[in-house]
Structures are given as structure tokens and as C-alpha cells.
C-alpha positions in Angstrom: 58.2 21.3 -23.6 56.6 18.5 -21.7 56.5 20.0 -17.9 57.9 16.9 -15.6 55.0 15.6 -12.9 55.7 16.2 -9.4 54.6 14.5 -6.3 52.2 11.9 -6.1 51.7 12.0 -9.8 55.0 10.8 -10.6 54.2 7.6 -8.8 51.4 6.3 -11.4 53.1 5.1 -14.3 55.1 3.1 -11.8 52.0 1.5 -9.6 50.0 1.4 -13.5 52.5 -1.1 -15.0 53.5 -3.0 -11.1 49.9 -3.6 -10.4 48.1 -3.8 -13.8 45.3 -1.4 -13.4 44.6 2.0 -13.9 44.8 4.7 -12.0 41.4 5.7 -11.6 40.5 1.8 -10.8 42.4 2.8 -8.0 40.9 6.0 -6.8 37.6 4.8 -6.8 38.6 1.3 -4.9 39.8 4.2 -2.2 36.9 6.2 -2.5 34.4 3.7 -1.9 36.4 2.2 1.2 34.5 2.8 4.4 37.9 3.8 5.5 38.4 8.0 5.8 41.9 8.7 7.4 45.1 8.6 5.7 47.1 6.3 7.7 44.2 3.7 7.5 43.8 3.9 3.9 47.2 3.4 3.1 47.5 0.2 5.3 44.2 -0.9 3.9 45.7 -1.0 0.7 49.4 -2.4 1.6 47.5 -5.2 3.2 44.3 -6.0 1.4 46.0 -5.2 -2.3 49.6 -6.0 -1.7 51.1 -2.3 -2.4 54.4 -1.1 -1.4 53.7 1.6 1.0 55.1 4.7 -1.4 52.5 3.7 -4.0 49.9 3.1 -1.7 50.9 6.6 0.0 51.0 8.2 -3.1 47.8 6.8 -4.4 45.8 8.3 -1.1 47.6 11.4 -0.7 46.7 12.0 -4.1 43.4 11.1 -3.6 42.1 12.9 -1.0 43.8 16.1 -2.3 41.6 15.9 -5.6 38.3 15.2 -2.9 39.4 18.2 -0.7 40.0 20.3 -3.3 44.0 20.9 -2.4 
């Protein structure tokens, strides 16, 4: 039986489809940014990369959680 993906990762298939970049590329972009605060990164993705709020928030939340080991 397949387990349903929950949390921010549930957005990943639609993010890849809508924006045409793999999630690993988005995470690398977030990690290479000089910004470190959650909402700064979300705003940057929305402004500079035209992501919607929910998609930007999901990417940032998942990436920061990975980086802090949560």
C-alpha cells in the first residue's frame, strides 16, 4: 500500500509541473541564497522567481527543516 505524502512535500509534484524545475534545483537555489529567514526566502521566491505563496512556503519550510534536522 502506498503511503500518502503529507506536509510541504505534498506540493512537490505540482511545483515541478508548474515551474518546470526539479525540487532538488529549488532547494539548491534556496540554500545558495544569502537570505536565511523563512519569510525572507518566501518573499524572494515569489518576487524573483514568480512562485505562488503556497509553493514558495512549502519549498522553504521543507528545505529549512532538512537543514536543521527536523
